[in-house]
All heavy atoms as an XYZ file, in Angstrom:
847
protein
N      -0.515    -25.623      1.884
C       0.883    -25.332      2.089
C       1.263    -25.961      3.412
O       0.538    -25.839      4.390
C       1.193    -23.874      2.075
C       2.576    -23.516      2.529
S       2.914    -21.770      2.524
C       3.140    -21.568      0.739
N       2.392    -26.604      3.487
C       2.907    -27.210      4.733
C       4.220    -26.560      5.074
O       5.129    -26.525      4.311
C       3.072    -28.703      4.565
C       1.729    -29.382      4.252
C       3.694    -29.360      5.797
C       1.802    -30.863      3.946
N       4.211    -25.988      6.274
C       5.463    -25.414      6.801
C       6.143    -26.516      7.732
O       5.461    -27.123      8.467
C       5.175    -24.172      7.711
C       4.584    -23.054      6.978
N       5.383    -22.187      6.259
C       3.355    -22.650      6.822
C       4.564    -21.234      5.693
N       3.322    -21.508      6.082
N       7.369    -26.708      7.509
C       8.105    -27.629      8.397
C       8.925    -26.814      9.318
O       9.706    -25.950      8.948
C       9.004    -28.556      7.608
C       8.276    -29.599      6.808
N       7.739    -30.735      7.384
C       7.834    -29.599      5.529
C       7.100    -31.419      6.477
N       7.151    -30.764      5.327
N       8.749    -27.054     10.591
C       9.469    -26.336     11.648
C      10.961    -26.789     11.659
O      11.210    -27.925     11.383
C       8.861    -26.556     13.015
O       9.638    -25.991     14.015
N      11.788    -25.913     11.976
C      13.221    -26.244     12.079
C      13.573    -26.612     13.508
O      14.767    -26.774     13.847
C      14.072    -25.072     11.582
C      13.872    -24.805     10.132
N      14.421    -25.737      9.142
C      13.318    -23.849      9.457
C      14.063    -25.237      7.945
N      13.418    -24.068      8.127
N      12.555    -26.773     14.366
C      12.784    -27.213     15.757
C      13.310    -28.559     15.747
O      13.067    -29.388     14.862
C      11.484    -27.145     16.546
C      10.863    -25.696     16.547
O      11.625    -24.779     16.379
O       9.660    -25.621     16.578
N      14.061    -28.924     16.758
C      14.660    -30.278     16.816
C      13.826    -31.260     17.668
O      14.186    -32.401     17.770
C      16.088    -30.151     17.460
O      15.928    -29.572     18.761
C      16.990    -29.296     16.616
N      12.687    -30.811     18.201
C      11.895    -31.681     19.037
C      11.104    -32.651     18.221
O      11.115    -32.702     16.962
N      10.390    -33.588     18.850
C       9.626    -34.554     18.166
C       8.446    -33.923     17.508
O       7.784    -33.054     18.030
C       9.091    -35.594     19.237
N       8.119    -34.370     16.315
C       7.034    -33.859     15.507
C       5.694    -34.338     16.150
O       5.578    -35.388     16.665
C       7.117    -34.286     14.113
N       4.694    -33.468     16.023
C       3.317    -33.799     16.479
C       2.493    -33.890     15.214
O       2.943    -33.759     14.121
C       2.784    -32.706     17.413
O       2.798    -31.508     16.728
C       3.671    -32.597     18.640
N       1.185    -34.043     15.423
C       0.287    -33.995     14.295
C       0.310    -32.661     13.658
O       0.598    -31.648     14.272
C      -1.181    -34.180     14.823
C      -1.376    -35.539     15.398
C      -2.767    -35.586     15.991
N      -2.926    -36.765     16.855
C      -3.794    -37.730     16.560
N      -4.636    -37.640     15.593
N      -3.863    -38.792     17.356
N       0.102    -32.595     12.354
C       0.170    -31.303     11.625
C      -0.847    -30.333     12.223
O      -1.982    -30.705     12.550
C      -0.219    -31.677     10.217
C       0.081    -33.073     10.027
C      -0.181    -33.703     11.405
N      -0.411    -29.095     12.362
C      -1.289    -28.071     13.014
C      -1.909    -27.232     11.790
O      -1.197    -26.661     11.010
C      -0.449    -27.164     13.833
C      -1.302    -25.971     14.378
C      -0.378    -25.014     15.222
N      -1.211    -23.993     15.739
C      -0.785    -23.132     16.700
N       0.437    -23.201     17.134
N      -1.572    -22.132     17.077
N      -3.206    -27.167     11.832
C      -3.912    -26.249     10.909
C      -3.658    -24.813     11.342
O      -3.944    -24.481     12.487
C      -5.411    -26.573     10.867
C      -6.298    -25.622     10.052
C      -5.865    -25.700      8.540
C      -7.823    -25.991     10.210
N      -3.031    -24.041     10.532
C      -2.696    -22.659     10.889
C      -3.864    -21.731     10.661
O      -4.719    -22.019      9.845
C      -1.433    -22.229     10.095
C      -0.173    -22.980     10.398
C       0.936    -22.569      9.444
C       0.291    -22.772     11.801
N      -3.886    -20.604     11.405
C      -4.999    -19.736     11.320
C      -5.025    -18.758     10.061
O      -5.538    -17.662     10.081
C      -4.955    -18.872     12.593
C      -3.528    -18.919     12.936
C      -2.964    -20.203     12.460
N      -4.355    -19.203      9.008
C      -4.347    -18.463      7.744
C      -4.282    -19.391      6.605
O      -3.978    -20.586      6.771
C      -3.188    -17.408      7.722
C      -1.832    -18.077      7.901
C      -1.070    -18.788      7.004
C      -1.056    -18.068      9.096
N       0.058    -19.199      7.566
C       0.133    -18.796      8.884
C      -1.247    -17.564     10.392
C       1.114    -18.981      9.842
C      -0.295    -17.748     11.383
C       0.924    -18.480     11.086
N      -4.582    -18.894      5.411
C      -4.568    -19.684      4.263
C      -3.543    -19.129      3.190
O      -3.044    -18.087      3.367
C      -5.969    -19.695      3.615
O      -6.930    -20.221      4.470
N      -3.318    -19.971      2.142
C      -2.504    -19.432      1.062
C      -3.238    -18.436      0.316
O      -4.435    -18.156      0.512
C      -2.112    -20.606      0.073
O      -3.348    -21.093     -0.483
C      -1.385    -21.743      0.838
N      -2.552    -17.751     -0.568
C      -3.179    -16.658     -1.357
C      -4.345    -17.147     -2.218
O      -5.282    -16.399     -2.551
C      -2.149    -15.973     -2.253
O      -1.532    -16.846     -3.119
N      -4.324    -18.447     -2.554
C      -5.399    -18.973     -3.322
C      -6.401    -19.761     -2.454
O      -7.241    -20.513     -2.969
C      -4.881    -19.892     -4.462
C      -4.068    -21.132     -3.948
O      -3.746    -21.156     -2.806
O      -3.804    -21.985     -4.842
N      -6.371    -19.543     -1.155
C      -7.424    -20.085     -0.200
C      -7.173    -21.448      0.292
O      -8.031    -21.966      1.007
N      -6.048    -22.063     -0.013
C      -5.767    -23.427      0.521
C      -5.317    -23.347      1.959
O      -4.614    -22.380      2.371
C      -4.733    -24.121     -0.316
C      -5.288    -24.490     -1.715
C      -4.268    -25.221     -2.526
N      -3.047    -24.425     -2.666
C      -1.861    -24.950     -2.884
N      -1.711    -26.224     -3.091
N      -0.813    -24.143     -2.961
N      -5.628    -24.358      2.808
C      -5.155    -24.344      4.232
C      -3.648    -24.462      4.294
O      -2.987    -25.089      3.471
C      -5.893    -25.482      4.832
C      -6.253    -26.416      3.707
C      -6.400    -25.487      2.457
N      -3.126    -23.905      5.367
C      -1.698    -24.076      5.648
C      -1.536    -24.942      6.960
O      -2.336    -24.791      7.887
C      -1.051    -22.703      5.976
S      -0.911    -21.644      4.513
N      -0.608    -25.812      6.963
C      -0.357    -26.686      8.075
C       1.161    -26.483      8.470
O       1.978    -26.140      7.706
C      -0.539    -28.116      7.708
C      -1.994    -28.475      7.407
C      -2.522    -28.316      6.162
C      -2.799    -28.898      8.466
C      -3.871    -28.576      5.929
C      -4.164    -29.199      8.195
C      -4.688    -29.056      6.951
O      -6.011    -29.304      6.726
N       1.415    -26.815      9.756
C       2.733    -26.726     10.372
C       3.046    -28.069     10.924
O       2.276    -28.622     11.740
C       2.856    -25.658     11.427
C       4.154    -25.592     12.137
C       5.258    -25.105     11.162
C       4.014    -24.624     13.347
N       4.242    -28.637     10.605
C       4.678    -29.833     11.189
C       5.817    -29.494     12.043
O       6.803    -28.886     11.624
C       5.106    -30.846     10.136
C       5.680    -32.122     10.812
C       3.960    -31.178      9.232
N       5.727    -29.784     13.303
C       6.813    -29.457     14.290
C       6.377    -29.765     15.715
O       5.344    -30.381     15.907
N       7.168    -29.366     16.631
C       6.809    -29.679     18.092
C       6.056    -28.572     18.768
O       5.745    -28.684     19.993
C       8.148    -29.962     18.858
C       9.010    -28.747     19.035
O       8.697    -27.719     18.517
O      10.091    -28.924     19.641
N       5.704    -27.529     18.071
C       4.849    -26.461     18.629
C       5.592    -25.423     19.421
O       4.971    -24.577     20.084
N       6.916    -25.408     19.335
C       7.646    -24.412     20.072
C       8.409    -23.370     19.227
O       9.071    -22.434     19.763
C       8.713    -25.102     20.985
O       9.667    -25.825     20.124
C       8.091    -26.112     21.929
N       8.296    -23.531     17.912
C       9.039    -22.597     17.018
C       8.392    -21.277     16.733
O       7.278    -20.993     17.236
N       9.005    -20.482     15.948
C       8.535    -19.173     15.633
C       7.172    -19.140     14.977
O       6.262    -18.395     15.373
C       9.564    -18.452     14.757
C       9.140    -17.098     14.217
N       9.060    -16.040     15.059
C       8.663    -16.739     13.061
C       8.607    -14.986     14.365
N       8.360    -15.317     13.124
N       6.949    -20.005     13.985
C       5.708    -20.045     13.336
C       4.595    -20.466     14.245
O       3.481    -19.883     14.197
C       5.723    -20.984     12.052
C       4.322    -21.067     11.376
C       6.731    -20.509     11.071
N       4.849    -21.363     15.128
C       3.879    -21.720     16.192
C       3.500    -20.590     17.095
O       2.343    -20.366     17.370
C       4.349    -22.886     17.062
O       4.385    -24.112     16.298
N       4.527    -19.782     17.459
C       4.204    -18.639     18.332
C       3.449    -17.528     17.545
O       2.502    -16.935     18.153
C       5.535    -18.054     18.880
C       6.198    -19.013     19.901
C       7.378    -18.332     20.569
N       8.392    -17.834     19.713
C       9.439    -18.586     19.250
N       9.519    -19.808     19.652
N      10.337    -18.067     18.474
N       3.701    -17.329     16.294
C       2.967    -16.441     15.503
C       1.558    -16.926     15.371
O       0.536    -16.091     15.592
C       3.569    -16.166     14.081
C       2.669    -15.394     13.189
C       4.922    -15.517     14.256
N       1.374    -18.167     15.121
C      -0.057    -18.781     15.059
C      -0.791    -18.618     16.315
O      -1.955    -18.275     16.351
C       0.077    -20.227     14.583
N      -0.085    -18.780     17.406
C      -0.698    -18.641     18.751
C      -1.272    -17.205     18.887
O      -2.354    -16.977     19.425
C       0.195    -18.980     19.912
C       0.535    -20.445     20.005
O      -0.250    -21.273     19.433
O       1.559    -20.858     20.618
N      -0.387    -16.233     18.498
C      -0.786    -14.837     18.626
C      -1.949    -14.496     17.688
O      -2.874    -13.830     18.145
C       0.390    -13.920     18.420
C       1.424    -13.885     19.538
C       2.499    -12.747     19.369
N       3.295    -12.893     18.222
C       4.435    -13.549     18.144
N       4.915    -14.199     19.211
N       5.131    -13.637     17.007
N      -1.970    -15.006     16.531
C      -2.991    -14.738     15.562
C      -4.329    -15.313     16.165
O      -5.323    -14.644     16.166
C      -2.688    -15.305     14.226
C      -4.000    -15.253     13.305
C      -1.565    -14.511     13.516
N      -4.280    -16.543     16.643
C      -5.468    -17.194     17.245
C      -5.975    -16.357     18.445
O      -7.174    -16.169     18.577
C      -5.184    -18.584     17.639
C      -5.035    -19.580     16.507
C      -4.714    -21.009     16.937
O      -4.403    -21.222     18.169
O      -4.696    -21.849     16.046
N      -5.032    -15.830     19.237
C      -5.462    -15.044     20.436
C      -6.192    -13.808     20.037
O      -7.242    -13.414     20.576
C      -4.199    -14.720     21.256
O      -4.532    -13.907     22.387
N      -5.669    -13.123     18.946
C      -6.362    -11.960     18.424
C      -7.695    -12.307     17.872
O      -8.707    -11.620     18.118
C      -5.444    -11.251     17.395
C      -6.231    -10.216     16.584
C      -4.199    -10.665     18.034
N      -7.800    -13.407     17.100
C      -9.038    -13.837     16.501
C     -10.091    -14.109     17.603
O     -11.255    -13.746     17.464
C      -8.856    -14.942     15.643
C      -8.144    -14.695     14.368
C      -7.809    -15.907     13.505
O      -7.576    -17.012     14.068
N      -7.737    -15.746     12.145
N      -9.717    -14.784     18.654
C     -10.595    -15.116     19.709
C     -11.081    -13.857     20.456
O     -12.194    -13.693     20.831
C     -10.007    -16.161     20.672
C      -9.765    -17.487     20.110
C      -8.948    -18.361     21.104
C     -11.092    -18.185     19.840
N     -10.141    -12.936     20.683
C     -10.519    -11.639     21.338
C     -11.428    -10.829     20.513
O     -12.424    -10.247     21.021
N     -11.231    -10.820     19.137
C     -12.147    -10.113     18.280
C     -13.567    -10.780     18.297
O     -14.532    -10.084     18.252
C     -11.561    -10.071     16.894
C     -10.370     -9.121     16.748
S      -9.525     -9.208     15.140
C     -10.788     -8.880     13.973
N     -13.544    -12.080     18.323
C     -14.881    -12.800     18.329
C     -15.619    -12.437     19.620
O     -16.838    -12.224     19.548
C     -14.617    -14.342     18.288
N     -14.939    -12.326     20.736
C     -15.643    -11.927     22.018
C     -16.174    -10.532     21.875
O     -17.337    -10.273     22.310
C     -14.607    -11.966     23.189
C     -14.325    -13.349     23.634
O     -15.135    -14.260     23.399
O     -13.286    -13.510     24.392
N     -15.440     -9.606     21.268
C     -15.919     -8.261     21.137
C     -17.102     -8.135     20.155
O     -18.074     -7.487     20.451
C     -14.730     -7.409     20.583
C     -13.647     -7.143     21.574
C     -12.480     -6.407     21.006
O     -12.492     -6.028     19.834
N     -11.535     -6.036     21.822
N     -17.009     -8.886     19.076
C     -18.117     -8.899     18.083
C     -19.387     -9.457     18.681
O     -20.505     -9.034     18.540
C     -17.713     -9.620     16.803
C     -16.657     -8.778     16.066
C     -18.925     -9.905     15.907
C     -16.013     -9.534     15.014
N     -19.204    -10.554     19.494
C     -20.288    -11.202     20.191
C     -21.020    -10.200     21.115
O     -22.226    -10.124     21.184
C     -19.909    -12.543     20.838
C     -20.995    -13.325     21.504
C     -22.031    -13.759     20.541
C     -20.361    -14.526     22.152
N     -20.214     -9.489     21.899
C     -20.723     -8.543     22.844
C     -21.505     -7.425     22.096
O     -22.587     -7.008     22.459
C     -19.599     -7.905     23.660
N     -20.881     -6.967     20.958
C     -21.566     -5.952     20.117
C     -22.856     -6.427     19.572
O     -23.893     -5.723     19.500
C     -20.655     -5.504     18.993
C     -21.226     -4.394     18.158
N     -21.560     -3.138     18.616
C     -21.540     -4.449     16.820
C     -22.062     -2.418     17.619
N     -22.017     -3.202     16.531
N     -22.896     -7.730     19.151
C     -24.129     -8.264     18.608
C     -25.166     -8.327     19.670
O     -26.417     -7.994     19.406
C     -23.843     -9.694     18.139
N     -24.825     -8.682     20.923
C     -25.833     -8.599     22.046
C     -26.357     -7.209     22.265
O     -27.557     -7.057     22.474
N     -25.468     -6.233     22.222
C     -25.913     -4.899     22.319
C     -26.861     -4.477     21.207
O     -27.950     -3.877     21.473
C     -24.730     -3.921     22.421
C     -23.855     -4.097     23.687
O     -24.365     -4.811     24.605
O     -22.655     -3.675     23.667
N     -26.443     -4.730     20.015
C     -27.206     -4.251     18.810
C     -28.573     -4.975     18.715
O     -29.530     -4.317     18.262
C     -26.353     -4.427     17.531
C     -26.955     -3.786     16.311
C     -27.042     -2.220     16.466
C     -26.045     -4.050     15.075
N     -28.618     -6.197     19.158
C     -29.862     -6.936     19.097
C     -30.961     -6.294     19.957
O     -32.148     -6.461     19.662
C     -29.637     -8.386     19.520
N     -30.533     -5.544     20.956
C     -31.496     -4.876     21.843
C     -31.855     -3.481     21.392
O     -32.592     -2.793     22.093
N     -31.299     -3.016     20.216
C     -31.649     -1.669     19.743
C     -32.754     -1.793     18.706
O     -32.482     -2.310     17.587
C     -30.369     -1.082     19.142
C     -30.644      0.314     18.541
C     -29.276     -0.947     20.204
N     -33.947     -1.349     18.996
C     -35.019     -1.463     18.066
C     -34.856     -0.589     16.838
O     -35.470     -0.899     15.764
C     -36.283     -1.029     18.819
C     -35.757     -0.334     19.979
C     -34.366     -0.748     20.229
N     -33.958      0.372     16.849
C     -33.750      1.260     15.680
C     -32.592      0.833     14.818
O     -32.197      1.584     13.926
C     -33.612      2.736     16.161
O     -32.514      2.803     17.051
C     -34.869      3.263     16.805
N     -32.069     -0.314     15.103
C     -30.882     -0.807     14.294
C     -31.292     -0.947     12.815
O     -32.426     -1.447     12.548
C     -30.386     -2.141     14.789
N     -30.488     -0.438     11.961
C     -30.863     -0.424     10.515
C     -30.454     -1.766      9.854
O     -29.597     -2.496     10.354
C     -30.125      0.668      9.784
O     -28.718      0.433      9.820
C     -30.486      2.042     10.464
N     -31.041     -1.990      8.754
C     -30.675     -3.221      7.956
C     -29.226     -3.276      7.524
O     -28.615     -4.320      7.785
C     -31.590     -3.312      6.739
N     -28.594     -2.166      7.105
C     -27.208     -2.202      6.808
C     -26.319     -2.516      8.020
O     -25.342     -3.238      7.919
C     -26.862     -0.783      6.228
C     -28.118     -0.301      5.736
C     -29.243     -0.870      6.628
N     -26.715     -1.927      9.137
C     -25.954     -2.267     10.433
C     -26.008     -3.730     10.730
O     -25.061     -4.350     11.128
C     -26.506     -1.438     11.633
C     -26.152      0.009     11.597
C     -26.956      0.710     12.723
O     -28.116      0.571     12.973
N     -26.151      1.618     13.319
N     -27.209     -4.335     10.613
C     -27.421     -5.750     10.931
C     -26.743     -6.621      9.897
O     -26.109     -7.620     10.265
C     -28.899     -6.028     10.985
C     -29.660     -5.363     12.149
C     -31.164     -5.571     12.039
C     -29.112     -5.839     13.534
N     -26.742     -6.266      8.620
C     -25.992     -7.035      7.601
C     -24.504     -7.046      7.897
O     -23.798     -8.009      7.828
C     -26.348     -6.516      6.223
C     -27.661     -6.997      5.673
C     -27.715     -6.733      4.158
N     -27.675     -5.403      3.841
C     -28.698     -4.506      3.784
N     -29.940     -4.979      4.128
N     -28.503     -3.277      3.486
N     -23.997     -5.832      8.248
C     -22.523     -5.735      8.552
C     -22.175     -6.511      9.783
O     -21.226     -7.325      9.715
C     -22.201     -4.239      8.795
C     -20.759     -4.035      9.125
C     -19.802     -3.925      8.106
C     -20.294     -3.951     10.441
C     -18.445     -3.685      8.359
C     -18.970     -3.818     10.694
C     -18.025     -3.686      9.691
O     -16.688     -3.517     10.018
N     -23.030     -6.478     10.796
C     -22.785     -7.348     11.930
C     -22.852     -8.821     11.620
O     -22.003     -9.597     12.072
C     -23.835     -7.004     13.036
C     -23.689     -7.867     14.305
C     -22.396     -7.640     15.023
C     -24.877     -7.510     15.288
N     -23.797     -9.193     10.820
C     -23.942    -10.627     10.464
C     -22.676    -11.120      9.670
O     -22.200    -12.218      9.872
C     -25.197    -10.844      9.558
N     -22.164    -10.243      8.841
C     -20.949    -10.597      8.081
C     -19.733    -10.755      9.042
O     -18.965    -11.630      8.872
C     -20.633     -9.526      7.017
N     -19.606     -9.869      9.978
C     -18.532     -9.946     10.989
C     -18.685    -11.211     11.864
O     -17.721    -11.841     12.203
C     -18.471     -8.689     11.848
C     -18.213     -7.387     11.162
C     -17.017     -7.213     10.371
N     -16.861     -7.944      9.088
C     -17.407     -7.582      7.900
N     -18.103     -6.484      7.850
N     -17.284     -8.307      6.846
N     -19.930    -11.498     12.258
C     -20.129    -12.700     13.031
C     -19.816    -13.981     12.258
O     -19.244    -14.913     12.789
C     -21.679    -12.769     13.561
C     -22.079    -11.812     14.633
C     -23.547    -11.719     14.721
C     -21.423    -12.250     15.938
N     -20.125    -13.967     11.007
C     -19.833    -15.129     10.193
C     -18.265    -15.325     10.026
O     -17.768    -16.469     10.168
C     -20.428    -15.038      8.695
N     -17.534    -14.207      9.871
C     -16.066    -14.229      9.775
C     -15.531    -14.808     11.089
O     -14.609    -15.638     11.144
C     -15.499    -12.827      9.535
C     -15.697    -12.328      8.178
C     -15.285    -10.844      8.061
O     -14.885    -10.206      9.009
O     -15.439    -10.307      6.960
N     -16.030    -14.235     12.204
C     -15.550    -14.721     13.515
C     -15.881    -16.187     13.786
O     -15.024    -16.889     14.348
C     -16.146    -13.888     14.671
O     -15.578    -12.598     14.618
N     -17.061    -16.583     13.344
C     -17.371    -18.039     13.529
C     -16.457    -18.883     12.722
O     -16.032    -19.981     13.169
C     -18.878    -18.242     13.181
C     -19.389    -19.646     13.391
C     -19.224    -20.044     14.867
C     -20.880    -19.705     13.050
N     -16.160    -18.511     11.502
C     -15.152    -19.266     10.686
C     -13.790    -19.338     11.381
O     -13.197    -20.390     11.448
C     -15.002    -18.583      9.270
C     -15.945    -19.137      8.249
C     -15.577    -18.684      6.869
N     -15.574    -17.227      6.716
C     -16.677    -16.522      6.478
N     -17.843    -17.132      6.314
N     -16.606    -15.228      6.359
N     -13.357    -18.229     11.910
C     -12.052    -18.187     12.614
C     -12.092    -19.131     13.833
O     -11.228    -19.983     14.064
C     -11.685    -16.781     13.083
C     -11.361    -15.870     11.945
O     -11.077    -16.342     10.799
O     -11.332    -14.610     12.159
N     -13.147    -19.001     14.682
C     -13.221    -19.809     15.903
C     -13.346    -21.284     15.540
O     -12.759    -22.111     16.193
C     -14.343    -19.320     16.772
C     -14.646    -20.205     17.948
C     -14.029    -17.865     17.296
N     -14.120    -21.592     14.533
C     -14.279    -22.989     14.054
C     -12.866    -23.549     13.633
O     -12.616    -24.689     13.947
C     -15.286    -23.073     12.969
O     -15.403    -24.364     12.404
N     -12.162    -22.764     12.879
C     -10.836    -23.261     12.400
C      -9.964    -23.480     13.594
O      -9.178    -24.395     13.638
C     -10.253    -22.187     11.464
C      -9.008    -22.570     10.840
C      -8.473    -21.441      9.951
N      -7.318    -21.830      9.165
C      -7.329    -22.010      7.873
N      -8.414    -21.746      7.138
N      -6.239    -22.356      7.246
N      -9.967    -22.552     14.564
C      -9.135    -22.728     15.773
C      -9.560    -23.999     16.541
O      -8.666    -24.817     16.949
C      -9.227    -21.496     16.694
C      -8.616    -20.282     16.045
C      -8.568    -21.759     18.072
C      -8.871    -18.950     16.703
N     -10.825    -24.212     16.697
C     -11.301    -25.421     17.410
C     -10.863    -26.711     16.672
O     -10.452    -27.623     17.291
C     -12.783    -25.396     17.474
N     -10.971    -26.695     15.322
C     -10.539    -27.897     14.515
C      -9.008    -28.099     14.733
O      -8.569    -29.219     14.908
C     -10.855    -27.739     13.026
C     -12.330    -27.978     12.702
C     -12.511    -28.074     11.220
N     -11.778    -27.102     10.394
C     -12.246    -25.924     10.064
N     -13.433    -25.513     10.446
N     -11.566    -25.102      9.236
N      -8.242    -27.014     14.616
C      -6.842    -27.131     14.785
C      -6.397    -27.652     16.111
O      -5.630    -28.603     16.234
C      -6.174    -25.741     14.585
O      -4.792    -25.773     14.783
N      -7.051    -27.188     17.191
C      -6.743    -27.640     18.520
C      -7.236    -29.040     18.756
O      -6.577    -29.935     19.350
C      -7.261    -26.733     19.505
C      -6.548    -25.366     19.471
C      -7.038    -24.358     20.471
N      -6.344    -23.110     20.329
C      -6.526    -22.038     21.120
N      -7.392    -22.120     22.128
N      -5.815    -20.965     20.929
N      -8.481    -29.269     18.295
C      -9.048    -30.686     18.522
C      -8.323    -31.719     17.763
O      -8.124    -32.814     18.275
N      -7.865    -31.414     16.528
C      -7.081    -32.431     15.712
C      -5.767    -32.752     16.411
O      -5.261    -33.856     16.105
C      -6.824    -31.863     14.352
C      -8.107    -31.802     13.478
O      -9.115    -32.390     13.901
O      -8.017    -31.172     12.391
N      -5.234    -31.921     17.242
C      -3.949    -32.210     17.882
C      -4.117    -32.835     19.285
O      -3.105    -33.158     19.896
C      -3.130    -30.967     17.965
C      -2.689    -30.477     16.589
C      -1.899    -29.187     16.645
N      -2.772    -28.055     16.823
C      -2.629    -27.087     17.681
N      -1.532    -27.020     18.402
N      -3.470    -26.057     17.736
N      -5.330    -33.073     19.726
C      -5.482    -33.744     21.036
C      -5.092    -35.200     20.962
O      -5.335    -35.866     19.895
C      -6.972    -33.613     21.429
C      -7.489    -32.240     21.880
C      -9.013    -32.317     22.108
C      -6.771    -31.730     23.067
N      -4.566    -35.701     22.015
C      -4.233    -37.154     22.013
C      -5.564    -37.953     21.848
O      -6.562    -37.696     22.296
C      -3.725    -37.392     23.410
C      -3.251    -36.091     23.901
C      -4.187    -35.063     23.245
N      -5.475    -38.946     20.922
C      -6.602    -39.804     20.633
C      -7.572    -39.217     19.667
O      -8.691    -39.728     19.536
N      -7.294    -38.060     19.099
C      -8.204    -37.436     18.114
C      -8.425    -38.418     16.965
O      -7.471    -38.964     16.432
C      -7.665    -36.114     17.595
N      -9.679    -38.612     16.556
C     -10.002    -39.382     15.443
C      -9.487    -38.844     14.160
O      -9.684    -37.703     13.900
C     -11.500    -39.597     15.396
C     -12.003    -40.478     16.513
C     -13.451    -40.697     16.485
N     -13.851    -41.178     15.200
C     -15.097    -41.320     14.748
N     -16.090    -40.832     15.492
N     -15.396    -41.772     13.566
N      -8.950    -39.588     13.281
C      -8.378    -39.295     12.043
C      -7.238    -38.339     12.067
O      -6.683    -38.052     11.028
C      -9.493    -38.679     11.131
C     -10.618    -39.674     10.858
O     -10.474    -40.894     10.989
N     -11.763    -39.082     10.569
N      -6.914    -37.784     13.233
C      -5.832    -36.767     13.272
C      -6.145    -35.549     12.419
O      -5.261    -34.856     12.016
N      -7.422    -35.370     12.161
C      -7.780    -34.211     11.278
C      -7.901    -34.563      9.860
O      -7.715    -35.688      9.484
N      -8.227    -33.583      9.102
C      -8.338    -33.796      7.702
C      -7.128    -33.277      6.967
O      -7.187    -32.316      6.132
C      -9.543    -33.152      7.116
C     -10.839    -33.720      7.592
O     -10.830    -34.981      7.795
O     -11.778    -33.057      7.915
N      -5.952    -33.753      7.218
C      -4.720    -33.250      6.690
C      -4.836    -33.229      5.175
O      -5.094    -34.131      4.499
C      -3.531    -34.137      7.108
C      -2.237    -33.630      6.701
C      -1.719    -32.492      7.170
C      -1.475    -34.324      5.768
C      -0.496    -31.928      6.788
C      -0.279    -33.884      5.325
C       0.251    -32.667      5.837
N      -4.578    -32.003      4.659
C      -4.615    -31.831      3.240
C      -5.940    -31.376      2.689
O      -6.074    -30.877      1.587
N      -7.032    -31.421      3.426
C      -8.312    -30.993      3.043
C      -8.964    -30.255      4.243
O      -9.208    -30.851      5.223
C      -9.201    -32.117      2.594
C      -8.698    -32.752      1.357
C      -9.663    -33.853      0.849
O     -10.824    -33.705      1.128
O      -9.172    -34.831      0.257
N      -9.324    -29.021      4.003
C     -10.044    -28.272      5.049
C     -11.485    -28.407      4.829
O     -11.976    -28.365      3.746
C      -9.604    -26.793      5.001
C     -10.243    -25.979      6.094
C      -9.798    -24.586      6.132
O      -9.171    -24.105      5.180
O     -10.098    -23.900      7.143
N     -12.199    -28.592      5.905
C     -13.667    -28.678      5.845
C     -14.255    -27.330      5.509
O     -13.670    -26.322      5.893
C     -14.223    -29.162      7.175
C     -13.895    -30.591      7.484
C     -14.386    -30.920      8.927
N     -13.325    -31.705      9.526
C     -12.713    -31.487     10.630
N     -13.009    -30.459     11.396
N     -11.723    -32.268     11.075
N     -15.348    -27.312      4.801
C     -16.022    -26.138      4.450
C     -16.597    -25.554      5.703
O     -17.160    -26.228      6.575
C     -17.161    -26.376      3.486
C     -16.659    -26.697      2.115
C     -15.911    -25.561      1.434
O     -16.408    -24.445      1.492
O     -14.895    -25.854      0.817
N     -16.422    -24.248      5.878
C     -16.993    -23.551      7.018
C     -18.271    -22.813      6.726
O     -18.541    -22.442      5.572
C     -15.990    -22.507      7.619
């Protein structure tokens, strides 16, 4: 899905948004990065990065607990995988919009995480 910003500024490279369509396809935003959808995406990314920091800290703590159970470790592994997918998506989105980025990203096709 591609959202077109109603901002009047110059368009930049399409931004990979931190969410997908209901059927799992990536969403992109075309605009100057100052509109409402851009601000919502910035807030979502900020929350995702904060959660990744917390999960990483928890993983470090739990790794040092010799009595950690298999279900605890599986749950943690699943949360780490989710966070890694989120952080990877944010990195791709930001990297694709850097000046001189090769290919300008994979517009229309999201890489498998």
